[in-house]
N, C-alpha and C positions, 0 to 999 in steps of 0.2 A: 504494500499499500504506500502511495505517496505520503510523506510525513504531513503534508498540509491537509490531508483528508482525515487525519487522526482525530479521535474525540477530543473535545475541549469542554470544560465545565464552567457554568455561570458562577459568578461570585457567591451567590446565595441560592442554592437549589430550592429551598423552601419558598422563598419570595419570588423566584423567577422560573418556576417550573414550566410554564407555558412558553416563555422565551426560549428555554432550553429545547423544548420539543419542536418549536418552529424552526430554530436554527439547525436542528439535527436532521431536518428533512433533506434527503440526499437527491431528490429529483428537482432540479433547479427551476423547472417551469410547471410544477404541479398546480392544478387549479380545481375548484369545486367548493361546495358548501362547507365541507369539513375543514378545508384549509382556511377559508374565510373566517370561520368561527374560531379556529386556533389563533389566527392573526389578531383578531379583536381581543381575545383573552391575553395574548402576549403584550399588546399595546397597553392594556389596562395595568398589567404588572409593571411595565417599564415606566409608565406615568407615575404610578405609586412610588416606585424606586426613586425617581428624580424629585418628586414632591418632598420626600423625607430628607433629601440630601442637598437640594438646591433651592435656596430662597427665591431665586429668580423664577424657576419653573413653578414653584408653589404659588407665587404671585400671579403668574400667567393663568393658572388654572382657576383663580378666583375672579378673573375678569369675565366680561361677557363672552360666552362661548363663540368660537369662530363658526362661520357657516360650514356645516358638514359637507364633505365631498363624497358622493355616493361610490366613487371608484376606490375610496379608501376603506369604507365599511360603515354600515349603519351604527350610529351611536358611539363611534370611536372618536375620542377627544384628541385633537391635534393642534394645540396652540401654535401659532405661526411665528417661527423665529427666522428672520432673514439670515442667509449665509453670511452676509456682510457684517452681522453682529459680532461674529467671531474674529473679525479683523481688528476690533477695538477692545474686546473684552476677553479675559481668561476666566472661564466658568467651569468648575469641576464638580462632579458628583461623587468623587472618590478622594481620599487623602492623597497628598502629593507623593507620599512614599509608596503608593500603589501604582503610580504612573509607570507603565512599562515602556512606552514609546512616546516621543514628542516630535510631531511633524509640523511643517509650515507649508503654506500654499503658494508662496510667491518667491521671486528671486532675491537678489542681494539688496534691492532697494524697494521702496513702496510699502503699502500696507500688506500685512501678512496675517492670514488666519492662523491662530495658535491652537492646535488641536492636540489633546492629550488622550492617550489610550491606555486603559488597563489591559492586562494580558488577555482576558476574555474577549474584549472588543476587537482588538487587532487580529487575534487568532481566528475568531469567528468570521471576520471579514475575509481573511486569507482563505479560509475553508470555502467560502462562497465562490471565490475566484477559481479555486481548484475544482470545485464541482462543476462549474460551467465549462472549464477547459476539458474536464473529463467527459462531460456531456457531448462535446464536439470532437472528442478523440484526439485532443491536443496534448495529452500527457503521454510522453513517449520515453520512458526511462531507458529503453534499450536502443534508442535511435539518437546518436549525437547530432547536434546541429551547429551551424555557425550563426552568431548573433551580430546584427547591426542595430545598435541601440541609438535611436534619435532622442537622446535624453542626456542628462548631466553625468559626466564621469564622476564616480564617487570621490569625495574629498573628506578629510577628517571632520570638518565642521558642517558638512552638508546635511540638512534635515528636510529637504524638499520631498513632498509626498510623491511627486511624479518619479523622481529618481529612485525612491524606495520601491515603488510599484514595479517599475520596469526591470529593476534588478531582481526583484522577487519572481517575476514571470520567467526568469531564466532557470528557475528551479524545476520547471516542468519537462525539460529535455536537457540532457547533459551538454555542456558547451565544449566544442572542439576549439573554437576561437571566438573572441568577442571584440568588437570595435565600437567605441563610443563616438558619437558625432560631436558632442559638446565636450571638448577636451579641457581638462583642468590645467590651468597655467601657473598655479601658485597664488595668483591674486584674483582669480575669477575663472570664467569658462569662455572658450572660443569655438565657433562652429568650423569644423574642419571638413569642408566640402570635398576637397581633393582626396583626403583620407577615406571618405565614404565611397567615392568612386573607385579608388584603388581596391578597397575591401570588396565591393561588389564584383569587380573584375576577377579578383582572386577567388572569391567564393564560387563564381560561375564555373571555374575550372575544377572545383573540388567535387567529391562524390557524396556529400551529405547535404540535406536540406538547409535552407537559410531561414532564420526567423528575424523579421524586421519589426521592431517595436518602437513606440514613442510618438512624437509630434508629427502629424501629417505634413505640415508646411515644410519641414526639413527634408522629408523624402521627396516632395514635389520639387523643391529647389535643386536637389541633387539630380533628379531626372532632367530638369530643365537645363542644368549646366552640362550634363552629358550630351544633350541634343545640340546645345550651342557650340560645343567643342567638336561636333561632327563624329562622335563616337557611335559605333554600331550598337544596336540593341543586344541585350544579354538574355540568356535563358538560364535562370537559376534552376538547380536540381529539383526534380519532382518531390512534392511534399513540402515545399517552401511555404511560408505563412507570413502574412502581414497583419499585425494587430496594432492599431493606432489609437491615440487618444490625446486630447488637449486642444483640439480645434485649430483655427487659423487666426487667433486673436493677434492683433497688431499687423496683420497682412490681409485684411478682409478685401482690400482693393485688388489683390492678386489671387484670391481664392477662386478655384474652379468648382463646378458642380461635382457631386459625388460620382455620377456615372462617368463623366469625363476623366475624373481622377483615377477611378478604377481601370478605365480603358488605357490610360497612360501607363499605369503600373504594369498592366498585362502586356502592352506593346513593348515597353522598354526592358522588362525583367522576366517576362514569360510566366507570370504567376496568374492563374485563372481567377475570375471575379469572386467565386465563392470561397477563395482562400485569402481574400482581402477584407478585413473586418475593422470597423470603427468601434470605439467604446465611449462610454460616458461615465464619469465619476468625479468625485472631489474629495479633498481632505476633510471637508465638513460632513460628507455623507459617503462612506466608503463602500456601500453596496455596489457591486459591479453591474454595469449594463453593457452587454456585448451584443453586437449585431448578429442576427441570424444570417443564413445564406442569401436572403433577399434584402439584406441591409436595413432591417428594422430593429430598433432597440427595445426588445421585449423586457417587461418588468418581471424579475424573478420572484419566486414564491416568498422570499423573506422580506419583501417590501411592497409598497403600493405607491402609485403616482396619481397626481391630479394636476390640473392646470387652472390657475386663478387669474381673474381679471386684474390688470395692472393698476386700475384705479380703485376698485372696491374690494379686491381680494376674494370676491365670491367665486366659487367653483364654476368653471365653464363647461359646456357640452363638448363631446367628442368633436375634434376637427378644428376648434377655435384656438387662437393663439393667446397665450398669457404667460404669467410666471410659472415655471415648473416647480411643483410642490412634491417633495419626496419624503416618504414616511417609512420608518423601520424601527422595530423595538430592539434591535440587536445591541445598541450602544448603551453601556452602563457608566462610562467614564465622564461623559459630558451630556447635558440635556439637548442633544441634537437629533432626537428621534423624529422631529417634524420640522423640516428645513425648507424654506422658500428660497430657491436659487435665484440668481440674477439673470438666468437664461430664459429667453422666450422659447416656448415649445408648444406643440399641439399633441394631444393624446388621441389614440385611435384604438378601437376594439380589435381583439386578436383575429377575428374572422376576416378583417380587411388585409391580412397578410397571407400569402399563399403557402407559407411554411407550415409545418405540423403544429407549431406552438399555438396555444389558445389564450395566452395571457395578453393583456393590453400592451401596446407599444407606443413610443413617442418619437417625435422628430424635433430636434433642436434647431431653431431658426436664427440663433445668434444671441448676443448679449442685449439686455434692455438698456437703452439710453447710453449716455456717455458718463463714465465714472473715473475717478482717480484710482479706484481699486485695481490692482494688478494681479494677474495670475501667473503661474509658472510659464504658461505659453507666451504671455506678454513679455515677461522678462527675457525669455529665450529668444523671442522675436528680435529684440534689440541686438542680439549677437549677429543677426543677418543684415543689419543696416549696411547699405552700400553695395549689397549683392544685386546683380541684374539677372 
């Protein structure tokens, strides 16, 4: 068994029994009345947990209840906490000596979300990722791969969530060789586009699959540079996989559509479209959202999603655009079980996707408004300034 699929126990089994049962579900896209009932019970437990440990959350529960979102569950309380709140406040529901991991959401400057994880929270989130990778057949302990990571090369003081995640994803297949796109210089990071091109050329001659992880904009700029240099297309070995996340923040003017992006990756690297997947997640809400083969971000069994009006915060019907509202009872370290993201999204019923999954799925349409808040992708985008 992959170690990330191993059992992990909630901090208080008596108080969080339904949370344990929900997070122990090993089918990542299970659905049905029984699952909905278990989710509601788990949310009640995690709300009670944070009420006892967080004066902030206790106060939120005493205010006028938020408009309930049917897609989250009837009667489930979900006080709305903006993700941006964690950029200005450190709020814990566990003693600091129980903090197992501390991650931030942005680069070396700008506002950062400070998120703190006890062992249960981060291990359960990692287990969710492992179960989704297992669901798609991407855990291959007997098949080494070469990695090209479009993320930050590890450094002693680096606590960025994206760097942690991308390096963690390397645990699902043994590494023959690893290349980082954002090289550590001793005083920061620099995007090494020529090193990425050289790695792809070298990996194309190897006999093991390639896994490309990280920010999509970096991969696109690499392919664009290859085209500008007149380099011929490559064909990476069969079984190669692209799993991206972080969006195009900072380069929206150069972003291309998802279909065109996938076509470019297929043309330049020989990787078929169903092996090119985008993801969504954040340090404030670590539940993984991974595209199906039809490129829809289905909601896994451990969470629920809604979309809320940008003015009233009332829940919107399927298909309409608003703030993305993500809910999950898994987190015990910080009262972030109901987070309103700064992303505009639309939610859609499972049957509107031709894949076998029946859970709702959402599309992210970009960030809402203009903000001084910066994410990892924004900070990373600055490293590409001056590139053509």
